[in-house]
N, C-alpha and C positions, 0 to 999 in steps of 0.2 A: 899441412892441406898438399905440398907433394906428395908426401908419402900417399895420402888417400888418392891422388890422379891415378899414381906407377899400379896402384892396385887395380882401379877401374881399367885403367889400360889392358891389366892380364886378361881380365874377362871380353874386352873389346876382339883382342888378338885373337884368342881361344873361339870364340864367338864367329869368328870370320875362316876358320879354316875347317870347323865342322858343323857350322851354324846354317841354320833354314828354315824348313817347315815340316816337313814329310820325311816318311819311312827311318825309323831312328833318327828324326834330326835332320839330315840331310841327304843320305845313300838315294839314288834315283835309279831305278830300277826299269824305266821305258827305255828301253833299246832292243829295238826289232818291233812288229804290229803284230806278229803272229806270235810273238814268245809273250808280249805285254798280254793278250788277249788271252793267252793260256797261265795267266796269273803269275809269271817267271818261273813255273815249271814245265821246265825246257835244256837241262842238262842233257836231260837223257835223247832228246830229241834233237837237239842244235843242226837242223837241216837248211838253215840259208845264213846271209853274209854276217847277221848278228852273232851266230855263234862265236864271232869275235870275242865278243863279252861274257857270254854263258858258258861255252865248253870250245874253245879252240879246237881240241881233237874231231868237231863233226864236221869240219870244213870237207874234208874228203867228202862226206857223202853228197856233194855236188859234182857234178859235171861240167865243165866249160867255164864259161865268164859270166856272175851275175853281180849288179849294180843293185844296190835297193839303198831305203830310205826311210824313216820313221820319224813324225813329226808331230810331238803332245802338248796338248793346252792342257796347263795343271790349274785348277782354280780353289784354292783351299778358302777355307772361312774359319776363323777362330775369335773365340770371344772369353773376355777375363773381366772379373770384379776383382779388385784387391781387398785381400784381409785383413783386420784391423791391427792396432800395433800397441803394445804399452808402453808407454815412455818409460824413462828410467825414474820417473817418480811415482809411478804408479797407475797414472791414470791409461786409459785405453779410447784411442784416438783412431782416425785417420792414418794412415802413412805417407807424409810428405804432400806433395799434392796431386794424390792419385783422386781419379773422379769417386764418386761414390759409388754410382751404379755399377751397370755392366757396359762394357765399349766392345766392338767391333773393331777391327784390322781393317786397313785402310784396304778397300778390294784390289786384288790383283790376279791376274790371270798370265801365268808363265808358257812361252813358249821354248819347246825344248828339243831342238830336232837332233838326229841322230843319222848318221850311213856310213858305206862300204861299197867297195868291191869286193871281189876273192875270183880266185882261177883256180879251178881243180883238174885233174885227169884222174882221178879218184882214186890216185897213190899219192900220189904230191898234191899240197894246196896250199897256195898264200895270197893275202890281202891285207888291206889296208882299211881302218873303221875311223871314226871320228865322232865320240859319244862325251855326254856329260856324266861322269860318276857322282858326283856333289855336286849341289847350288842350292838354286833360289834364294829367298829373302823373303823379309818380312817388313810391313811400316805398321806403327799405332801412335795412337793421339789417348795417352791413357790419365795424364795427369791435365787438371786444371791450371797451366801455371798463369793465366792471365791474372790468380789472385795469387800466384807467388813473385812472379815477374816477369813482365811482358816481354821483356824482350827474349826470353828463352825460346828455341826454335818449335814450331808447332808441332812434329814430329820426333817425339824423344826417346822412340827406337827405330832403328830405319837400317836395312840391310841388306848389298846387292850382291852377290856369290854367282863366279862365273868361275867352273875346273872343267879343263876341256882336255881330256885324254886322246891323243892322237897315237895309233895302236897299229902298229906291222903286227903282222900273225903268220904262222908258218903250223903248217899239219902233216902227219906221213902217217901212212897206214900200213901199220906192219904186217897186218898178214889178212885175211877177210873175216878176223874176228876183234881184232884190238889195232887203234891207231891213236894217237897220241901229237898232242899240239901245244904249243907258245906264242905267246904275244907279249907285245914291251910296251909299256904303259909311259908316254912323255906328257907330262904333265904340265897345263900352262895354267895358272890359274891368277884372278884377279877379286879383290875384293874392296867393298866398301862398307864400313862399320860405325855406325853411330848409337851410341848407348849415356846415360846418364850414372852417376856414381852419387850414393847417397851418403854424405857426410853428417853423423849426426850435431843439432845442435848444439854449438861450447857450451851454452849457458846449462846446459844440463850436466855441465862439472860442479864435482862438491868443492873446489879449490873455491868457485866463484861467488859460491854462496855466502863468503866472508864477505864479500864487496857488493854482492847483489841480493836485494830482495827476490828471490826467486817466487815465493809467495805470492806477491803482488806481480809480477809477472806471469803467474802459475794461471792467477785467476781473471787476470785479462783476458787469458787466451791465448799468449806468444808463447806457450811450450806444448802446443796442440798442432795440428793438421792447420794451416800449412808449412808451420813453422818449425818440423819436427827436422828437421833436413837442411843442412846447403846442398843446393844441386851444382852436379859437374858436367857440361857437356861435353863430351867424348867423341872424337869420333876419328878414324882410322880409314887411309886410303894404300893397299898395295899390292905387290905383284910376288911370283916367284914361278920356278921350273922345277920340278920334281920328275923324281924315275919309280918305275913301279914294272907290275908284269902279272902275266897270268897264266895257268896251264893248265891242262886237262887230258881225260882218257876218256877213251870210248871203250866200253865192252860190246859185244854183240850173241850172246851165248847160243841162242835159238833166232828163228828167222823172224818172231814175229816180237823179242823183246832186246832191247836195250837197255844200259846201264852207262848212265855219264857220270864223272868225277871232276870236279873244279875246284880250282883255287884262285883268290886275287890279292897281291897285297903290294904296298906301297913302302918306299925310302921315307924315314921322316920328311917333311916339307917344311922349308923352309921361307917364311914371306920376311920381305923386307920391305917394310913403307917408312909413311911418317902419320904423326900423332900430332891432332890439337886438340886442349882442352881448355876449357872457358870455365870459371868458378860463377855462379849466380846466385847474390842472396837476396832474401825475401825482402819485400819494402811494408815497414809500417814506420811513418814519418813521428810520430810522435816518442817512441820508442828509440827511434835514433837518436833524436834531440835527445831524450835523456841521458843515451848513454853516452854523450860527447861531452855534455855536461859533467856528470859526478863518476862514471865511471873508467874515463878516460884519464884524467888525472894518478889516478891510483896504476891502472894499465902501464902507464908513464914510468911511473916508477917499478914495478916489478918489470920492466923490460932492461931498466938501466940497473938492476940487481943482478941479472941475467937467471931470473925465476922463468919467465915464460920466453921463446924463442918470437921472432920476427913474426911467423907464420902464425903462429897462435892469437897472438898480439893483432896483426890485421883482422883473422878470422873474427875472434872476438867484440874486437870494434866496429865491424863492420856490421855484424849477422843480421840485422835488421836495415840496412842502407838502401836495400833497391841497387845496389852497384854490380857491375860485374867484373873480373878479373881475369887475365890471360894467364895460364898456368902453363901450360906447354903451346909453343908455335912452331910448328912443320916440325918436331924433333924427330930425327930420326929411330927409329924402333927396328928390332929383330925376334923374329919367334921362331923357333923350331921346334916341332911337335909331331908326333905318330899319328897316321893313317890309319883305320881298322882295316886289319884286315879280315879273309871269308873266306871259306871253305864250305863245298856241300857235295851232295850227289842225288841223280834224278835217274828216273826209268820212266821211259816211255812204253807201251804195248800197241800193238796194231792187228792182234788174231780177232779182233771182230771187224766185220768186212763193213769198208767203208769208217772205220771208225779209229781214232787215237786216242789215247790213254795217257796222261800225264803225272808223274806225282817226286814232288821235290822237298827236301829239306836244305835247309844251308843256316852255318854260323857264323855271326861278326863279331869280330872283336873289339867291341870299342868300350872293352876296359885298358884296351891302349891310351884312350884320352882318358887319363889320371892327375898328373900333375903337368902343366906346361911350364915353361919359363922364360921369362919377357925380358929386353934387355932392351934397353932405352940408349942414344949415343952420347946423352948428357950423363951417362953412371949407372942412373936408376934402375933399379932390379926389383922382379918381383914372381910371385908364382900363384898361378892358381889350380884350386884342388874342385875335380869337375866329379869325379868316381863313379863313370859312368859302368853298366851291367852290359855282360855280353848278351847276346839277344839268338834267339833259334826261331828262322820262320821256316813253316809249313803250308805247302798248299798242294793243290792240283788242279788239273785242267779235259775240258774232253773236248772235242774237233769231230764234227759228223762233217763227210761230204755228200753233197746232193745233186753232185753233178753241175750243177750250171752255177754253186757258189758253195761256200764251205762255211757252216755256222760255229760258232768255238764259246765256251763258259768257263770259267774257271772260280773259285775261293782261294784267300790265304790268309793265315793270319802272322801275326808277331808282334809280341809285347814292346811295350816302352825301355828307353836306355836310360835316361836321367833319372837319379832318385829327388827325393822331393826337395833334398835339399840345395838339390843345385839347379833348379827349373826355373826359368824364364819365359817370357813371351818369344824373345825372339828366337829360342828352338822349343817352340810348344809341342813336344813328346809328349803328349801327355798321359796317354793311356795304350792298352793293347787295342791295337784295329784288326777288325773284323773288314774281309775286304773283297767284292763282287765283280766281276767284267764278266760281261759279253761282246760277240764281235764277229764279224763275218768275213771271207776271203771270196773274192770273184775271180776265176782266171781267165783272162782275156789272150788265148796265144801266148807268146813269148811274156807277156806281161798280166802279175798279180796284183789286186788293189786289196788293200785292208782297211779296214774301221773298226776302230771297239769301243766300249763305253766303261770307265770304271767309275763305284762307288766305294769310299771308305764310312765305316760308321767306325765312331772315336767315343769309347764312353767318358763321360765328365772325370775331372780329379780335383779334389780338392786338397790343398798345401795349406794349413791353419799357422805356420810359424815362420816369421824370419827369421833365416840365419846370419848372424854377422859373420864377416870374415875375420881369420887370426890378428891382423890390425887393427879391428875397431872402426876403420875408416868406410866401410863400403860392408854390401851384401852379397850371400854368396847366392841367395835366391831370390826370386819373388813370388811372397804367398800370395792366395786369392784360390779362385773358384776358375778352372780351367775348362773350355766348351774348344774343339776342332770339329769337323767335318772338309771332307775334300771331294772334288769332284774331277772326273779328267775324262779327256777325250782324245784318241789317237788317230791317226790315218796314215799308210805303208803305199810304198809301192815297189815293186821289184822287177827286172827284166833281165831274164835270159839271153842269152845269146853263144 
């Protein structure tokens, strides 16, 4: 039992560090309203405070002081229908207490602000920005736990992730056509993650067939949904501080063409917190009475002979009791995990009157999130395999100045990072995203106002097979039919003085 909780904890901790609902799981790129309206194709332009995120070398293009901020509202909608599961006895049934039909996540709109100030004399620039490179969350009520054990919490999957980057930055113009810049990421991370672990019903064991009439239990439906698994509610709360950085180069080979290169990298993140775990057994009073009368004496004998452990004894004896059992009570936990590095280049062309064209390609090393080692203060250890894939994002934008306002539009595309073998509703990065954005900028003297609207079109994904972990006490993925869409709005302001 405890081993199952330990593996469940591994999943919880890993989701905490890179979990969420957008952009290959969790990477948020909505920093700066102009940059966002151009689809993030901003490395080759980088002409406002948000260059501290996109390409710090661009800061020397400014003159004097600039203060700016962007305010994004993110509204993701995800839907899920669980795939059927084949029991060890060969029966096809629902998996655990998952509902029969399609379920939509709890509606949430996330507010993600970012801001910064910069000073530049066109030769040297420095600034400070604050933004969220990773984050968000998701809340799901995917299971009919009332038919399983009414004491189980209403929302089985829930997470709230806050990863804040305080980012001092400097940039230097080496000559008229080359500038460089670098920034330091001071990361403040705070997380709350709740998810269930699924431990197979102990009555699937071949050993129990010697003392229990499994065919009788099977005929009564006691080895099908919702009795296929014991549920363990796991919850982690933790925080940590980490470091990282970025650097960039800006080349201007001609008056109308600029080329930008930049990269972001992070120190391995260490999260320390506490985990709580409670096991919930399904309830069937008549079966529980029969177990106490006929199975318990034989279990007592096996326990006395050392043929089963106390945890196995407890699980078998209470498999239909409707009881709850606290397994971890505020136990300290630590996870050390790499965050993905990112590198890319972009170009900006201004040779068309009143028009800017941008193009950008970047690559994120999501494969860094491979195996995560977890340690509990009580000595339990575990590891989680995620096996994510590296991703390349490609996009472009256009901006035209009409005098009293500036109109912008963009498109980018990016594939999903998780394979089917580790996909879960907590990180529903399900398929390639096709993203369109339209925006406007309104100059008012020293102030510029921005607004944009973004729509993500994401293909459905079918995951047919439930993949058990190496321990056999939980699952690496959640199989089923996934749907996802996302609508974002952003507002921004800049003041130059």
